[in-house]
ZAMARGU-4260 file (C-alpha; in steps of 0.2 Angstrom, whole numbers, plus 5000, padded with zeros to 4 digits):
<rodrens>
0) 5000/5000/5000 | 5015/5012/5003 | 5019/5010/4985 | 5002/5012/4979 | 4998/5027/4990
5) 5014/5036/4986 | 5014/5052/4977 | 5033/5052/4974 | 5040/5044/4959 | 5057/5044/4967
10) 5050/5034/4982 | 5041/5021/4970 | 5057/5019/4959 | 5071/5020/4972 | 5065/5017/4989
15) 5050/5005/4988 | 5055/4986/4987 | 5042/4984/4973 | 5049/4998/4963 | 5067/4993/4965
20) 5064/4975/4960 | 5052/4980/4946 | 5038/4968/4954 | 5021/4967/4946 | 5007/4973/4959
25) 4997/4958/4953 | 5011/4946/4957 | 5013/4955/4974 | 4995/4952/4978 | 4995/4934/4974
30) 5010/4931/4986 | 5001/4941/4999 | 4986/4931/4998 | 4996/4915/4997 | 5006/4919/5013
35) 4990/4923/5022 | 4983/4906/5020 | 4995/4896/5031 | 4994/4907/5047 | 4975/4908/5045
40) 4974/4889/5045 | 4985/4888/5061 | 4975/4901/5068 | 4959/4892/5066 | 4967/4877/5073
45) 4973/4887/5089 | 4955/4894/5091 | 4947/4877/5090 | 4960/4871/5103 | 4960/4886/5115
50) 4944/4896/5113 | 4936/4912/5109 | 4950/4923/5118 | 4962/4917/5104 | 4950/4922/5091
55) 4949/4940/5099 | 4968/4941/5100 | 4969/4935/5082 | 4957/4948/5076 | 4965/4962/5085
60) 4983/4957/5078 | 4976/4955/5060 | 4967/4971/5062 | 4982/4980/5068 | 4993/4973/5053
65) 4979/4978/5040 | 4976/4995/5047 | 4995/4998/5048 | 4998/4998/5030 | 4981/4996/5020
70) 4968/5008/5015 | 4970/5026/5009 | 4976/5032/5026 | 4986/5018/5034 | 4993/5020/5052
75) 5010/5020/5045 | 5006/5038/5038 | 4999/5044/5054 | 5006/5050/5070 | 5000/5034/5079
80) 5010/5022/5068 | 5026/5021/5079 | 5016/5018/5095 | 5005/5006/5088 | 5019/4995/5081
85) 5029/4995/5096 | 5014/4990/5107 | 5008/4977/5095 | 5026/4969/5093 | 5031/4970/5112
90) 5015/4968/5121 | 5001/4960/5110 | 5012/4946/5105 | 5019/4941/5122 | 5002/4942/5130
95) 4995/4931/5115 | 5010/4918/5118 | 5008/4918/5136 | 4989/4915/5135 | 4992/4901/5122
100) 5005/4893/5133 | 4994/4893/5148 | 4977/4889/5139 | 4968/4875/5148 | 4978/4877/5164
105) 4968/4890/5172 | 4984/4900/5177 | 4982/4914/5165 | 4972/4928/5173 | 4972/4947/5174
110) 4988/4947/5186 | 4997/4936/5173 | 4993/4948/5159 | 4999/4963/5169 | 5015/4954/5173
115) 5018/4950/5155 | 5015/4969/5150 | 5026/4975/5164 | 5041/4963/5159 | 5039/4969/5141
120) 5040/4987/5145 | 5058/4990/5141 | 5056/4982/5124 | 5041/4993/5121 | 5051/5008/5123
125) 5066/5001/5113 | 5055/4996/5098 | 5047/5014/5099 | 5064/5021/5097 | 5067/5010/5082
130) 5051/5017/5074 | 5056/5035/5078 | 5073/5032/5070 | 5065/5025/5055 | 5053/5040/5054
135) 5067/5053/5056 | 5078/5044/5043 | 5063/5044/5031 | 5057/5062/5035 | 5060/5070/5018
140) 5053/5055/5008 | 5038/5055/5020 | 5035/5073/5018 | 5035/5071/4999 | 5023/5057/5000
145) 5011/5067/5010 | 5012/5057/5026 | 5008/5064/5043 | 5019/5054/5054 | 5023/5058/5072
150) 5040/5064/5067 | 5033/5076/5055 | 5020/5082/5067 | 5033/5086/5081 | 5048/5090/5072
155) 5065/5081/5070 | 5072/5090/5085 | 5058/5085/5097 | 5058/5067/5089 | 5076/5065/5094
160) 5073/5072/5112 | 5059/5059/5113 | 5070/5045/5106 | 5083/5049/5120 | 5069/5050/5133
165) 5062/5033/5127 | 5079/5025/5128 | 5082/5032/5145 | 5065/5023/5151 | 5070/5007/5143
170) 5087/5008/5153 | 5080/5013/5169 | 5065/5000/5169 | 5076/4985/5168 | 5085/4988/5185
175) 5068/4994/5193 | 5058/4978/5187 | 5073/4968/5194 | 5073/4977/5211 | 5054/4975/5212
180) 5056/4956/5208 | 5046/4957/5192 | 5061/4950/5182 | 5075/4939/5189 | 5090/4949/5197
185) 5101/4942/5184 | 5094/4954/5171 | 5104/4967/5181 | 5119/4961/5171 | 5112/4970/5156
190) 5116/4986/5164 | 5135/4982/5160 | 5130/4982/5141 | 5122/4999/5142 | 5138/5010/5138
195) 5141/4998/5122 | 5122/5001/5117 | 5124/5019/5119 | 5139/5019/5109 | 5129/5012/5094
200) 5116/5026/5096 | 5128/5041/5096 | 5131/5041/5077 | 5112/5042/5074 | 5110/5056/5086
205) 5122/5066/5075 | 5115/5062/5058 | 5099/5052/5053 | 5103/5042/5038 | 5093/5027/5033
210) 5107/5017/5025 | 5121/5023/5038 | 5115/5026/5055 | 5097/5018/5056 | 5105/5000/5055
215) 5115/5005/5071 | 5099/5009/5080 | 5093/4992/5075 | 5109/4984/5081 | 5107/4993/5098
220) 5089/4988/5100 | 5093/4970/5096 | 5107/4970/5109 | 5095/4976/5123 | 5080/4965/5118
225) 5089/4949/5115 | 5100/4952/5130 | 5085/4955/5141 | 5075/4940/5135 | 5090/4928/5137
230) 5093/4934/5154 | 5075/4932/5159 | 5077/4914/5152 | 5092/4910/5162 | 5084/4917/5177
235) 5069/4906/5175 | 5081/4891/5172 | 5090/4895/5188 | 5073/4896/5198 | 5068/4880/5191
240) 5084/4871/5196 | 5084/4879/5214 | 5066/4873/5216 | 5072/4855/5212 | 5087/4855/5224
</rodrens>
């Protein structure tokens, strides 16, 4: 839909994957419909096994995916796109996986959902930063295409300030959650990686270039998110071993 809604010929021919690869829109549609069949079948099976809550979560997930890029005014062209993507990826997906994992056990309740949301908050702010960096790097192209993204609405300077504030929250939340025993104490080890992560972000804060500094932001986000998840897993394994001994 980005390609179809674009008013910039430069975007269509030099930025859009469809334009660069000279793909036919008809073929792209066939691939899109074809790739949708398998997850729909899996989804139907999971709904049959786990119940109507899975159906609701699935509808919300599909709805977000379609609204993000489909239609004349997709979410990725509005000021809500960055936040919606961050929340969908780092909150909706973990909650859904947790529900599916505990379905039928009676162990998934509102407190479990809140715990999952709290644990996922550092990742939410990190992903939000990734979306902001994408928006600042694509600022000129987005303006040409008539988009009204968050970065365009608040300006690049304010977007960079928001970027730094969001990273600060991501950094602070991990030790806070560890101290409150929401996540294992071992996640505090991630603090040792903060200087290295910040070094990856410095070039982007100086210049926002899609091919040069945006990948460094993604690298930083990956370090934080993967490191955080791995340490949570290690903490869970240690807790399990301690309970057995």
